[in-house]
N, C-alpha and C positions, 0 to 999 in steps of 0.2 A: 504493499500499499504506499509506504513512504518512498520507495524507489519510483513508484509511478508518479507521485507528487514531485519529486525531484526532476524526473524527466520533463514533466509539464512545465516546471519553472525554467529548466534549461532550454526548452524550445522558446519560451517567452524571452529569455535572455538572449538568445541567438538573434532575435529581430530587434532588440533594443539595448544591445550591448554598449553603445556610446553614451547612454544616459546614466547608467548605474554607478560608474566610478565617481561621477560628479556628485551624485545624490549622496553617495556614502561619505565622501570627504567632506562636503559642506555641511551635512547634518551632524557628522561627528564633531567637527569644529565648533559648530553652533552649540552643541550639547556641552562640550568642555568649557566653552566661553561662558555660558550661562551658569554652570556649576561653579565656576570660580568667582563670577560677579555677584550672584545672588544665593541666599541661603535656600530659598525655595525654588529650585530649578524644576522645569517641566520635564516630563519623562517622554514626551512626544518625539523631540529629535533623537533620543536614544533608541526608541523603537523604530523609527524610520532607518536609522543607520543599521540596526540589526537585521531588519528585513532586506535592505539593499545588500548587506553582506551575505545573507543567506541566498539571494537570487544570484549574486556573482559566483559564489562557490558552488551552487548547483550547476551553473553553466560550465564550470571548469571540471567538475568531477563527472558529469553526465556520460562522456564517452567511455568511462570505465565500467558502466553498469551493463553494457551488452557483451 
């Protein structure tokens, strides 16, 4: 089940590969900057960074599933 999900995410990554590195870097930098600046930082940039990292890694590891 999870391998099928990873293959679906990998197919999605292959068509949108140019977006995800920028989404990951900008959301991670924003999360770290807001964490340093405020005591009550939002978790939304952290979640966006983790989802984009999941999509990137599923695209990189999908050829090994077959």
